[in-house]
C-alpha atoms as an extended CHARMM CRD file, in Angstrom:
* protein
*
       148  EXT
         1         1  UNK       CA           -164.7160000000      -58.2570000000     -243.0180000000  PROA      1               0.0000000000
         2         2  UNK       CA           -166.9910000000      -60.4760000000     -240.9300000000  PROA      2               0.0000000000
         3         3  UNK       CA           -169.7430000000      -59.2650000000     -238.8350000000  PROA      3               0.0000000000
         4         4  UNK       CA           -168.7070000000      -60.4540000000     -235.0420000000  PROA      4               0.0000000000
         5         5  UNK       CA           -170.7850000000      -62.8690000000     -233.4880000000  PROA      5               0.0000000000
         6         6  UNK       CA           -173.8400000000      -62.2230000000     -231.8360000000  PROA      6               0.0000000000
         7         7  UNK       CA           -173.8360000000      -62.5550000000     -228.2810000000  PROA      7               0.0000000000
         8         8  UNK       CA           -176.0580000000      -65.6110000000     -226.6130000000  PROA      8               0.0000000000
         9         9  UNK       CA           -178.6220000000      -64.3180000000     -224.7870000000  PROA      9               0.0000000000
        10        10  UNK       CA           -178.1700000000      -67.1830000000     -222.4400000000  PROA      10              0.0000000000
        11        11  UNK       CA           -175.1590000000      -69.2410000000     -221.4300000000  PROA      11              0.0000000000
        12        12  UNK       CA           -175.2430000000      -72.9140000000     -222.7340000000  PROA      12              0.0000000000
        13        13  UNK       CA           -176.5880000000      -75.4170000000     -220.6070000000  PROA      13              0.0000000000
        14        14  UNK       CA           -173.5950000000      -77.4430000000     -218.8640000000  PROA      14              0.0000000000
        15        15  UNK       CA           -173.6990000000      -79.9340000000     -216.2910000000  PROA      15              0.0000000000
        16        16  UNK       CA           -175.0600000000      -77.9080000000     -213.3940000000  PROA      16              0.0000000000
        17        17  UNK       CA           -177.0320000000      -75.8960000000     -215.0370000000  PROA      17              0.0000000000
        18        18  UNK       CA           -178.9970000000      -79.2860000000     -216.5040000000  PROA      18              0.0000000000
        19        19  UNK       CA           -179.1200000000      -80.5670000000     -212.8710000000  PROA      19              0.0000000000
        20        20  UNK       CA           -181.1300000000      -77.4530000000     -211.3640000000  PROA      20              0.0000000000
        21        21  UNK       CA           -183.2210000000      -77.3400000000     -214.7000000000  PROA      21              0.0000000000
        22        22  UNK       CA           -184.1820000000      -81.3690000000     -214.2630000000  PROA      22              0.0000000000
        23        23  UNK       CA           -184.9760000000      -80.9800000000     -209.8830000000  PROA      23              0.0000000000
        24        24  UNK       CA           -186.7780000000      -78.3960000000     -210.9470000000  PROA      24              0.0000000000
        25        25  UNK       CA           -188.8730000000      -79.9480000000     -213.6690000000  PROA      25              0.0000000000
        26        26  UNK       CA           -189.3940000000      -82.8920000000     -211.0640000000  PROA      26              0.0000000000
        27        27  UNK       CA           -190.3410000000      -80.4410000000     -208.2320000000  PROA      27              0.0000000000
        28        28  UNK       CA           -192.7400000000      -78.3020000000     -209.8870000000  PROA      28              0.0000000000
        29        29  UNK       CA           -195.8310000000      -80.8840000000     -209.6750000000  PROA      29              0.0000000000
        30        30  UNK       CA           -194.6100000000      -81.1860000000     -206.2110000000  PROA      30              0.0000000000
        31        31  UNK       CA           -195.0490000000      -77.3570000000     -205.4550000000  PROA      31              0.0000000000
        32        32  UNK       CA           -197.7290000000      -77.0160000000     -207.4410000000  PROA      32              0.0000000000
        33        33  UNK       CA           -199.9810000000      -79.4280000000     -205.5920000000  PROA      33              0.0000000000
        34        34  UNK       CA           -199.3630000000      -77.9610000000     -202.4660000000  PROA      34              0.0000000000
        35        35  UNK       CA           -202.4320000000      -75.4550000000     -202.5970000000  PROA      35              0.0000000000
        36        36  UNK       CA           -205.2870000000      -78.2210000000     -203.3290000000  PROA      36              0.0000000000
        37        37  UNK       CA           -207.3770000000      -78.7220000000     -200.2860000000  PROA      37              0.0000000000
        38        38  UNK       CA           -207.8360000000      -81.3130000000     -198.2760000000  PROA      38              0.0000000000
        39        39  UNK       CA           -210.7640000000      -84.0340000000     -197.4430000000  PROA      39              0.0000000000
        40        40  UNK       CA           -213.0090000000      -82.5780000000     -195.2410000000  PROA      40              0.0000000000
        41        41  UNK       CA           -212.1800000000      -85.5620000000     -193.0380000000  PROA      41              0.0000000000
        42        42  UNK       CA           -208.7730000000      -85.1120000000     -193.0680000000  PROA      42              0.0000000000
        43        43  UNK       CA           -209.3910000000      -81.0250000000     -192.2910000000  PROA      43              0.0000000000
        44        44  UNK       CA           -211.7450000000      -81.9390000000     -189.4090000000  PROA      44              0.0000000000
        45        45  UNK       CA           -208.9620000000      -84.2970000000     -188.1150000000  PROA      45              0.0000000000
        46        46  UNK       CA           -206.3210000000      -81.6910000000     -188.7600000000  PROA      46              0.0000000000
        47        47  UNK       CA           -208.2360000000      -78.9470000000     -187.0550000000  PROA      47              0.0000000000
        48        48  UNK       CA           -209.4500000000      -80.9810000000     -183.8060000000  PROA      48              0.0000000000
        49        49  UNK       CA           -205.2920000000      -82.0220000000     -183.5080000000  PROA      49              0.0000000000
        50        50  UNK       CA           -204.8290000000      -78.1060000000     -183.9050000000  PROA      50              0.0000000000
        51        51  UNK       CA           -207.5630000000      -77.2310000000     -181.3640000000  PROA      51              0.0000000000
        52        52  UNK       CA           -205.9110000000      -79.9430000000     -178.9470000000  PROA      52              0.0000000000
        53        53  UNK       CA           -202.6840000000      -78.9630000000     -179.3330000000  PROA      53              0.0000000000
        54        54  UNK       CA           -203.4480000000      -75.0780000000     -178.8570000000  PROA      54              0.0000000000
        55        55  UNK       CA           -205.1560000000      -76.5420000000     -175.5530000000  PROA      55              0.0000000000
        56        56  UNK       CA           -201.9280000000      -78.2870000000     -174.4540000000  PROA      56              0.0000000000
        57        57  UNK       CA           -199.9590000000      -75.0850000000     -174.9300000000  PROA      57              0.0000000000
        58        58  UNK       CA           -202.2660000000      -72.9290000000     -173.1700000000  PROA      58              0.0000000000
        59        59  UNK       CA           -202.5990000000      -75.3600000000     -170.3940000000  PROA      59              0.0000000000
        60        60  UNK       CA           -198.7920000000      -75.7350000000     -170.1480000000  PROA      60              0.0000000000
        61        61  UNK       CA           -198.2800000000      -72.1300000000     -170.0150000000  PROA      61              0.0000000000
        62        62  UNK       CA           -200.7650000000      -71.3320000000     -167.3740000000  PROA      62              0.0000000000
        63        63  UNK       CA           -198.6850000000      -74.2950000000     -165.4980000000  PROA      63              0.0000000000
        64        64  UNK       CA           -195.1670000000      -72.2210000000     -165.6590000000  PROA      64              0.0000000000
        65        65  UNK       CA           -197.0650000000      -68.9090000000     -165.2490000000  PROA      65              0.0000000000
        66        66  UNK       CA           -198.5440000000      -70.1430000000     -161.7560000000  PROA      66              0.0000000000
        67        67  UNK       CA           -195.1940000000      -71.8200000000     -160.8400000000  PROA      67              0.0000000000
        68        68  UNK       CA           -193.2220000000      -68.0740000000     -161.4850000000  PROA      68              0.0000000000
        69        69  UNK       CA           -195.7940000000      -66.3470000000     -159.7510000000  PROA      69              0.0000000000
        70        70  UNK       CA           -195.7620000000      -68.7340000000     -156.9240000000  PROA      70              0.0000000000
        71        71  UNK       CA           -191.9330000000      -68.5540000000     -156.9770000000  PROA      71              0.0000000000
        72        72  UNK       CA           -191.9610000000      -64.3160000000     -156.9820000000  PROA      72              0.0000000000
        73        73  UNK       CA           -194.4780000000      -64.5020000000     -154.4540000000  PROA      73              0.0000000000
        74        74  UNK       CA           -192.1680000000      -66.8180000000     -152.2910000000  PROA      74              0.0000000000
        75        75  UNK       CA           -189.2180000000      -64.1330000000     -152.8260000000  PROA      75              0.0000000000
        76        76  UNK       CA           -191.6680000000      -61.3090000000     -151.9480000000  PROA      76              0.0000000000
        77        77  UNK       CA           -192.9370000000      -62.8830000000     -148.6570000000  PROA      77              0.0000000000
        78        78  UNK       CA           -188.6760000000      -63.6900000000     -147.9000000000  PROA      78              0.0000000000
        79        79  UNK       CA           -188.1600000000      -60.1750000000     -148.7420000000  PROA      79              0.0000000000
        80        80  UNK       CA           -190.4830000000      -58.5390000000     -146.9270000000  PROA      80              0.0000000000
        81        81  UNK       CA           -189.5820000000      -60.7410000000     -143.7250000000  PROA      81              0.0000000000
        82        82  UNK       CA           -185.9300000000      -59.2810000000     -144.0540000000  PROA      82              0.0000000000
        83        83  UNK       CA           -187.4170000000      -56.1470000000     -144.4510000000  PROA      83              0.0000000000
        84        84  UNK       CA           -189.1510000000      -56.0700000000     -141.1150000000  PROA      84              0.0000000000
        85        85  UNK       CA           -186.3240000000      -57.6790000000     -139.2540000000  PROA      85              0.0000000000
        86        86  UNK       CA           -184.2330000000      -54.7650000000     -140.5470000000  PROA      86              0.0000000000
        87        87  UNK       CA           -187.1360000000      -52.5680000000     -139.4850000000  PROA      87              0.0000000000
        88        88  UNK       CA           -187.4420000000      -53.8800000000     -135.9640000000  PROA      88              0.0000000000
        89        89  UNK       CA           -183.5060000000      -54.3460000000     -135.5300000000  PROA      89              0.0000000000
        90        90  UNK       CA           -182.9930000000      -50.1850000000     -136.6760000000  PROA      90              0.0000000000
        91        91  UNK       CA           -185.4490000000      -49.0080000000     -134.1890000000  PROA      91              0.0000000000
        92        92  UNK       CA           -183.6000000000      -51.0250000000     -131.3810000000  PROA      92              0.0000000000
        93        93  UNK       CA           -180.5000000000      -48.8090000000     -132.2660000000  PROA      93              0.0000000000
        94        94  UNK       CA           -182.4580000000      -46.1050000000     -132.3570000000  PROA      94              0.0000000000
        95        95  UNK       CA           -183.7580000000      -46.6890000000     -129.1370000000  PROA      95              0.0000000000
        96        96  UNK       CA           -180.6720000000      -47.5360000000     -127.4700000000  PROA      96              0.0000000000
        97        97  UNK       CA           -178.5210000000      -44.6310000000     -129.2290000000  PROA      97              0.0000000000
        98        98  UNK       CA           -181.4460000000      -42.1830000000     -127.5630000000  PROA      98              0.0000000000
        99        99  UNK       CA           -181.1890000000      -43.8730000000     -124.3270000000  PROA      99              0.0000000000
       100       100  UNK       CA           -177.6910000000      -44.0840000000     -124.0800000000  PROA      100             0.0000000000
       101       101  UNK       CA           -177.5460000000      -40.0090000000     -125.1750000000  PROA      101             0.0000000000
       102       102  UNK       CA           -179.5680000000      -39.6820000000     -122.5130000000  PROA      102             0.0000000000
       103       103  UNK       CA           -177.7550000000      -41.9210000000     -120.0140000000  PROA      103             0.0000000000
       104       104  UNK       CA           -174.5560000000      -39.8580000000     -120.9900000000  PROA      104             0.0000000000
       105       105  UNK       CA           -176.3290000000      -36.5740000000     -120.3460000000  PROA      105             0.0000000000
       106       106  UNK       CA           -177.9520000000      -37.6220000000     -117.0450000000  PROA      106             0.0000000000
       107       107  UNK       CA           -174.6800000000      -38.9000000000     -115.6510000000  PROA      107             0.0000000000
       108       108  UNK       CA           -172.8870000000      -35.5980000000     -116.5800000000  PROA      108             0.0000000000
       109       109  UNK       CA           -175.3950000000      -33.9340000000     -114.2550000000  PROA      109             0.0000000000
       110       110  UNK       CA           -174.8850000000      -36.3240000000     -111.5580000000  PROA      110             0.0000000000
       111       111  UNK       CA           -171.5500000000      -34.7160000000     -111.5360000000  PROA      111             0.0000000000
       112       112  UNK       CA           -172.6220000000      -31.3110000000     -110.3450000000  PROA      112             0.0000000000
       113       113  UNK       CA           -173.7930000000      -33.0730000000     -107.0170000000  PROA      113             0.0000000000
       114       114  UNK       CA           -171.9640000000      -34.2050000000     -104.0590000000  PROA      114             0.0000000000
       115       115  UNK       CA           -171.2610000000      -37.2390000000     -102.3650000000  PROA      115             0.0000000000
       116       116  UNK       CA           -174.6760000000      -39.4500000000     -101.5510000000  PROA      116             0.0000000000
       117       117  UNK       CA           -176.7960000000      -37.0250000000     -103.7000000000  PROA      117             0.0000000000
       118       118  UNK       CA           -174.2450000000      -37.6060000000     -106.6820000000  PROA      118             0.0000000000
       119       119  UNK       CA           -174.2910000000      -41.9000000000     -106.1790000000  PROA      119             0.0000000000
       120       120  UNK       CA           -177.9260000000      -41.9920000000     -105.9560000000  PROA      120             0.0000000000
       121       121  UNK       CA           -177.8640000000      -39.2880000000     -109.0730000000  PROA      121             0.0000000000
       122       122  UNK       CA           -176.1150000000      -42.0370000000     -110.8390000000  PROA      122             0.0000000000
       123       123  UNK       CA           -177.9860000000      -45.0630000000     -109.9060000000  PROA      123             0.0000000000
       124       124  UNK       CA           -181.0270000000      -43.1210000000     -111.1530000000  PROA      124             0.0000000000
       125       125  UNK       CA           -178.8210000000      -42.8030000000     -114.1620000000  PROA      125             0.0000000000
       126       126  UNK       CA           -178.6010000000      -46.3030000000     -115.2430000000  PROA      126             0.0000000000
       127       127  UNK       CA           -182.0120000000      -47.8240000000     -113.8330000000  PROA      127             0.0000000000
       128       128  UNK       CA           -183.1850000000      -45.6020000000     -116.6640000000  PROA      128             0.0000000000
       129       129  UNK       CA           -180.6990000000      -46.9620000000     -119.1310000000  PROA      129             0.0000000000
       130       130  UNK       CA           -181.3970000000      -50.5450000000     -118.1150000000  PROA      130             0.0000000000
       131       131  UNK       CA           -185.0220000000      -49.2440000000     -118.4480000000  PROA      131             0.0000000000
       132       132  UNK       CA           -184.9530000000      -48.2540000000     -121.7770000000  PROA      132             0.0000000000
       133       133  UNK       CA           -182.9890000000      -51.1560000000     -122.9850000000  PROA      133             0.0000000000
       134       134  UNK       CA           -185.4090000000      -53.3520000000     -121.6600000000  PROA      134             0.0000000000
       135       135  UNK       CA           -188.2060000000      -51.2750000000     -123.2390000000  PROA      135             0.0000000000
       136       136  UNK       CA           -186.1350000000      -51.4590000000     -126.2500000000  PROA      136             0.0000000000
       137       137  UNK       CA           -185.9490000000      -55.3140000000     -126.6500000000  PROA      137             0.0000000000
       138       138  UNK       CA           -189.6530000000      -55.4830000000     -125.6920000000  PROA      138             0.0000000000
       139       139  UNK       CA           -190.5980000000      -53.3830000000     -128.6280000000  PROA      139             0.0000000000
       140       140  UNK       CA           -187.7260000000      -55.0760000000     -130.6510000000  PROA      140             0.0000000000
       141       141  UNK       CA           -190.0010000000      -58.3730000000     -129.7220000000  PROA      141             0.0000000000
       142       142  UNK       CA           -193.2340000000      -57.0500000000     -130.0700000000  PROA      142             0.0000000000
       143       143  UNK       CA           -192.9260000000      -56.0700000000     -133.8800000000  PROA      143             0.0000000000
       144       144  UNK       CA           -190.6370000000      -59.2940000000     -134.9240000000  PROA      144             0.0000000000
       145       145  UNK       CA           -193.9400000000      -61.1910000000     -133.4200000000  PROA      145             0.0000000000
       146       146  UNK       CA           -196.1770000000      -58.8660000000     -135.7480000000  PROA      146             0.0000000000
       147       147  UNK       CA           -194.2370000000      -59.8960000000     -138.6050000000  PROA      147             0.0000000000
       148       148  UNK       CA           -194.4210000000      -63.5190000000     -138.4190000000  PROA      148             0.0000000000
């Protein structure tokens, strides 16, 4: 009996393997030469360019940051104005609600009186309500002026 053929350690070179091996051999000098030190003049130029590029990037980033801060500040100012207006309106609404409640109570108390006294009582209640409403409007206007 004949001994079986020993298996080859590497596959035979075919057309694809040859191309890869040839490309590797051609690229080997290029790969090995990348670690050579640059001349002092070239290195100084590269360093200067890198510094200039870094300084430009920092300046651009600062400008963009300032723009972003300005936009955020404007948004905050707008929101603060909205908040102030809402606070003034809420204060006005609360004052009107209190005045309206007090007016209703006063009118109900007037019903316990007779004739001219009842009419005078209602006129006083109406006058107090109108005064409270005017005060609420004045307070709202003053709040709006302070917030501007």
